[in-house]
C-alpha positions in Angstrom: 90.9 159.7 176.1 87.5 161.3 175.0 86.3 162.1 178.5 89.5 163.9 179.8 89.6 165.7 176.4 86.1 166.8 176.6 86.6 168.1 180.2 89.7 169.9 179.1 87.8 171.6 176.3 85.0 172.8 178.5 87.5 174.0 181.2 89.6 175.9 178.7 86.5 177.5 177.1 85.1 178.6 180.4 88.4 180.2 181.5 88.8 182.0 178.2 85.1 183.3 178.5 85.8 184.5 182.0 88.7 186.6 180.7 86.6 188.1 177.8 84.5 190.2 180.1 81.5 189.9 182.3 78.1 189.1 180.9 76.7 191.9 183.1 78.3 194.4 180.7 75.2 194.1 178.4 73.2 195.4 181.4 75.5 198.5 181.9 74.2 199.9 178.6 70.8 200.5 180.3 71.1 203.8 182.2 68.0 202.9 184.3 69.6 199.9 186.0 70.6 200.6 189.6 73.7 199.3 191.3 71.5 197.2 193.6 69.7 195.6 190.7 73.1 194.9 189.0 74.4 193.2 192.1 71.3 191.2 192.4 71.8 189.9 188.8 75.4 189.2 189.6 74.4 187.0 192.5 71.6 185.3 190.7 73.9 184.4 187.8 76.5 183.0 190.3 79.1 185.6 189.2 80.0 186.4 192.8 81.7 183.0 193.2 85.4 182.2 192.2 85.7 181.2 188.5 86.5 177.5 189.3 83.5 177.3 191.6 81.4 178.7 188.8 82.9 176.1 186.4 82.2 173.1 188.7 78.6 174.4 189.2 78.1 174.6 185.4 79.7 171.1 185.0 77.4 169.6 187.7 74.3 171.1 186.0 75.5 169.9 182.6 75.9 166.4 183.8 72.4 166.5 185.0 71.2 167.7 181.6 70.8 171.3 182.4 72.8 173.8 180.2 71.2 176.9 181.9 69.3 179.7 180.5 70.3 182.4 177.9 71.1 185.7 179.5 69.8 187.6 176.4 66.5 185.8 175.8 66.0 184.0 179.1 65.2 180.8 177.1 66.7 177.4 177.8 70.0 177.0 176.2 69.2 173.4 175.2 66.0 174.6 173.5 67.8 177.3 171.5 70.5 174.8 170.4 68.0 172.1 169.5 66.1 174.6 167.3 69.2 175.4 165.3 71.4 172.3 165.3 69.3 170.3 162.9 69.6 173.0 160.3 73.4 173.2 160.6 73.7 169.4 160.6 71.7 169.3 157.4 74.0 171.8 155.7 77.2 170.1 157.0 76.1 166.6 156.1 75.2 167.8 152.6 78.4 169.6 152.3 80.4 166.4 153.3 78.4 164.3 150.8 79.0 166.7 148.0 82.6 167.1 148.8 83.2 163.3 148.7 81.2 162.9 145.5 83.4 165.4 143.7 86.8 165.1 145.4 87.2 161.4 145.2 86.5 161.0 141.4 88.6 164.2 140.8 91.5 162.8 142.8 91.3 159.5 140.8 91.1 161.5 137.6 94.1 163.4 138.5 96.2 160.3 139.7 95.3 158.3 136.5 97.9 160.2 134.5 100.4 162.0 136.7 102.0 165.2 135.4 99.6 165.2 132.4 97.3 168.0 131.2 94.3 166.5 133.2 96.5 166.1 136.3 97.5 169.9 136.1 93.9 170.9 135.4 92.6 169.0 138.4 95.4 170.3 140.6 94.8 173.9 139.4 91.1 173.5 140.3 91.9 172.2 143.8 94.4 175.0 144.5 91.9 177.6 143.4 89.2 176.2 145.7 91.5 175.9 148.7 92.8 179.4 148.3 89.5 181.3 147.9 88.0 182.6 151.1 84.4 181.4 151.9 83.0 184.9 152.4 84.4 186.2 149.1 83.1 183.2 147.1 79.8 183.5 148.9 79.3 187.2 148.0 80.5 186.4 144.4 78.0 183.6 144.0 75.1 185.7 145.5 76.0 188.4 143.0 76.1 186.1 140.0 73.3 183.6 140.6 70.9 185.5 142.8 71.3 189.2 141.8 72.3 189.0 138.2 70.8 185.8 136.9 68.1 185.5 139.5 68.3 181.7 139.4 68.7 181.2 143.2 67.7 183.0 146.4 70.1 185.3 148.2 69.7 183.5 151.5 67.4 182.3 154.3 65.8 178.9 154.7 62.6 179.4 152.8 61.0 182.1 150.7 59.2 184.9 152.5 55.9 183.9 150.7 54.4 180.7 149.5 54.2 177.2 151.0 57.4 175.9 152.6 58.3 172.8 150.6 61.3 170.5 150.5 62.0 171.8 147.0 62.1 175.4 148.3 64.5 174.3 151.0 66.7 172.5 148.4 67.0 175.7 146.3 68.0 177.7 149.3 70.6 175.1 150.2 72.4 175.1 146.9 74.6 178.2 147.4 75.6 177.7 151.0 76.3 174.0 150.5 78.5 174.8 147.5 80.4 177.5 149.3 80.9 175.2 152.4 82.1 172.4 150.2 84.6 174.2 147.9 87.6 174.2 150.2 87.0 170.6 151.3 86.8 169.6 147.7 90.1 171.2 146.9 91.9 169.8 150.0 90.4 166.2 149.9 91.1 165.9 146.2 94.8 166.5 146.9 94.8 163.8 149.5 92.9 161.4 147.3 95.4 162.0 144.5 98.5 161.4 146.7 96.9 158.3 148.3 96.0 156.8 144.9 99.5 157.4 143.5 101.0 155.6 146.5 98.6 152.7 146.3 99.2 152.3 142.5 102.9 151.6 143.2 102.2 148.6 145.4 103.0 145.1 144.1 99.4 143.7 144.2 98.4 146.4 141.7 101.1 145.3 139.3 99.9 141.7 139.9 96.3 142.7 139.1 97.4 144.4 135.9 99.5 141.3 135.0 96.4 139.1 135.3 94.8 141.1 132.5 92.4 143.3 134.5 91.7 146.6 132.8 92.4 149.9 134.5 88.8 150.5 135.6 88.8 147.0 137.2 92.1 147.6 139.0 91.0 150.9 140.4 87.6 149.7 141.5 88.5 146.3 143.0 92.0 147.0 144.4 93.2 150.6 144.5 90.1 152.6 145.6 89.4 150.8 148.9 93.0 151.1 150.1 93.3 154.6 149.0 90.3 155.8 151.1 92.0 155.4 154.5 93.7 158.8 154.4 90.4 160.3 153.2 88.6 158.9 156.2 91.2 160.6 158.5 90.8 163.9 156.7 87.0 163.8 156.8 86.9 163.0 160.5 89.4 165.9 161.2 87.4 168.3 159.0 84.4 168.5 161.3 85.8 171.4 163.4 86.6 173.4 160.2 83.2 172.6 158.8 81.6 174.2 161.9 84.0 177.1 161.6 83.2 177.5 158.0 79.5 177.3 158.8 79.8 180.4 161.0 80.9 182.5 158.1 78.6 180.8 155.5 75.5 181.0 157.7 76.2 184.8 158.2 76.6 185.4 154.4 73.4 183.5 153.4 71.3 184.4 156.6 71.2 180.6 157.4 69.5 180.3 160.8 71.8 177.6 162.2 74.3 177.1 165.0 76.8 179.5 163.4 74.6 182.5 163.3 73.4 181.6 166.9 77.1 181.5 168.0 77.9 185.0 166.4 74.8 186.7 168.0 75.7 185.1 171.4 79.3 186.3 171.2 78.1 189.8 170.4 75.7 189.7 173.3 78.3 188.1 175.6 75.6 185.3 176.2 78.1 182.9 177.9 75.7 180.1 178.7 74.7 179.8 175.0 78.4 180.0 174.0 79.3 177.2 176.4 76.3 175.1 175.2 77.3 175.4 171.6 80.9 174.6 172.5 79.9 171.5 174.3 77.8 170.3 171.3 80.7 170.9 168.9 83.1 169.1 171.2 80.8 166.1 171.4 80.4 166.1 167.5 84.2 166.2 167.0 85.0 163.5 169.6 82.2 161.3 168.1 83.5 161.9 164.6 87.0 160.8 165.7 85.6 157.6 167.3 83.6 156.9 164.1 86.8 157.5 162.1 88.7 155.0 164.1 85.9 152.4 163.6 85.7 153.0 159.9 89.4 152.0 159.6 88.5 148.5 160.6 85.7 148.3 158.1 87.8 149.6 155.1 91.0 147.7 156.0 90.6 144.2 157.5 94.3 144.3 158.7 93.3 146.9 161.2 91.9 145.3 164.4 90.8 146.7 167.8 90.5 143.3 169.5 93.8 143.5 171.2 
């Protein structure tokens, strides 16, 4: 299903972009451009062809490894994306790791004593994190930790002066990584709590307790592994929202990744770059779904893909 899904995504995106206006609109702002020059650019970009012909030409070039050239910068789209994708991948991977490290223990902590003070406290934290918009929290964190306390930088990848070191990169990653993780922590914690409560009602948990295992051993050996299956699903399906959140977070913190490139390309109506980024996101989402399915078999031996 991945191949037709991918083709459907690219076709739908191409059609939507064609309805959003012509990339030649950027040239109309130049009063010196002549109608003849405008027509020449239209023909050179293939915009004189029907939209479906344009799409199949783009698809043919893509299958041969050519994503075309940026209309705004005249650089190769693949080169532009490769310059940025590693930065966004680093931020997204750090966010996923931080979200898991916080949400799983918090969910177990909440499920250990349902309807207790610690459960209500953990649930309140999760609701707060889910409800807060990324851009608001980002501006608030910049004001507190960068402007007032001056503990962390306001944005960017490195300081404007001094040697670029991994420690400097780490300091610049703290705020955007936290902001990108907050909503995931709140959401994944709720899934972990519900899954853990469901697993704890199973007979094998009662049997383990009857054998004399303490609560920590029951959770570690029997409950945790079985309760992770819904979390795997949620993590796999959170990749698109992570990319969407990265667009906002990268703008707030001046993070030079795919998100900021997408925003600048949309503003410039640089459709080849927009299509290239969409393709990369679609591939990432489809691969994450595939890895999610494979992870099921590793977590739960009862799930098999042999048949």
